[in-house]
Residue, then its C-alpha position, 0 to 999 in steps of 0.5 A: x197135460x206134460x210140460x210142454x216140449x218135455x222131451x225137447x233137448x234144453x233150450x238153453x244150451x246153445x253148446x256142442x252135446x256133449x257126452x252125456x247127451x250122447x251115451x248115457x242118455x240112452x242107459x238112463x233110458x234104459x233104466x227108466x225101460x225097467x222100472x215099474x210106475x210105483x217105483x217112480x213116483x217121486x223118484x228124482x235125481x239124487x233121491x231114494x223111490x218111497x212109497x205108502x209105507x215109506x216115511x213120509x219124503x216132504x217135512x215141515x222144517x218148522x217141525x219142533x221148532x219154538x216159533x222164533x227160531x222157526x222165523x229165524x229160519x225161515x228169514x235166512x233163506x227167504x221165505x215171506x213171513x205170514x201173519x197167520x191173524x190174516x185168516x181171522x180179518x175179514x176178507x177183501x175183494x183181492x182176497x175172496x177173488x183168490x181164494x175162489x180160484x184154489x178152490x178151484x185149483x183144489x177141485x183139480x187136484x182130486x185129480x193129479x193127473x189135471x195137476x199142470x191145468x191146477x197149477x196154471x189156476x195157482x198162477x192166477x190167484x197168485x198174480x192178484x198178490x203174490x204175497x198170499x201164503x195160500x196162493x203160495x202153498x196151492x202152486x206147491x201141492x201142485x208141484x208136490x203131485x205124484x203125477x207132476x213128479x214123475x213127469x219131471x222125472x222123466x224129463x230131467x233124467x233126458x236132459x240133466x245128468x243124475x250124478x253130475x250136480x255141478x256139471x255146467x252150474x247144473x242145479x241152477x240150469x235145472x231152476x231155469x228149466x223147471x221154471x220155464x218148461x212149467x211156467x204156463x204165461x203167454x208171454x212165453x209163446x213169443x219171446x225171442x231173446x234176440x234184442x228188438x229193434x228199438x233197442x240198438x243205440x244200446x245193441x253192444x251194451x247189450x250184447x255184452x250183456x247177454x254175453x255175461x250172461x251166459x257165461x254166469x248161467x254155464x259156468x256160474x262164475x258171479x264175477x259173470x253175472x256182474x259183469x251182465x248186471x254192470x251191463x245191463x245198467x249201463x243201458x238203461x241209463x241210455x235208453x229212451x224207452x227204459x220201462x221196455x227194456x226193463x220188460x226185456x231184461x226182467x224176461x231176460x233174466x227169468x228167461x235163465x233162471x236169474x230169479x231174484x234180478x228178474x223181480x227186483x227189475x220187475x218191482x220197479x217197472x210197476x212200482x213206475x208206471x202202471x200195472x200191465x198183467x204180463x208185469x203182475x203175472x211174472x212178476x208173481x212167478x218171480x216171486x214165488x219161484x225164489x222164495x219157494x224153488x228151495x221146496x220144489x224137491x227135484x232141483x234139490 
């Protein structure tokens, strides 16, 4: 199953279409038409094509490093350090459930065309416990299949200029778009960025925060992101339904690719109230994309 609405325009782009969308996309489409499927496998913006005889595209960045240095490297990147001893410990009921789901992922991945269904299963495993390294790796394997790479290649070359990485904060926008187009969580089906009526008493504050977040998304300016955070904090301090607004803001941050901000809100929400399945699912997604998006080749 291909990504949802893969050929639609960027859902976050509320500005007029630029020259690239009108002119250069036709050239990219012609270039794609001239390439064989074998040329497209793994060929992402700014990457050279690779084949079965080439060196592996994805190397273990810890290869050859002493364990302490490898741990330090991962810590600097914010990558969770999973305990190797957990494989030797008796499995908990949660781990047993995750392992059973991961076996379903493995079965689906025997047919690479099922990478999307396999990824949804991997998300189910992550939602049980997003710190489980085997579940995190299962999802990454789904996104590293040749069919996933090829489909995302087609999508991104139609929506983004591969020769201008910094245009309109493009790298961040690619990451945000990738998450949204690949997530199958049900709460996105009814997502509406419009402010719910129950938060009318903080409407102006939230509107100012949304405008600042949109500027940060397009321009990549840290001051705009800081302003958005300040406005949202002010709204949270004044609103009656604090948990409801936290859930709305967590989705707003996620929608615009601010994964760490979304994860922080969701973590506080889980700690403050009984966890709902949709909150746990988004939390698992945010942690994975926050910690592992650097391993997704088309983003970097």
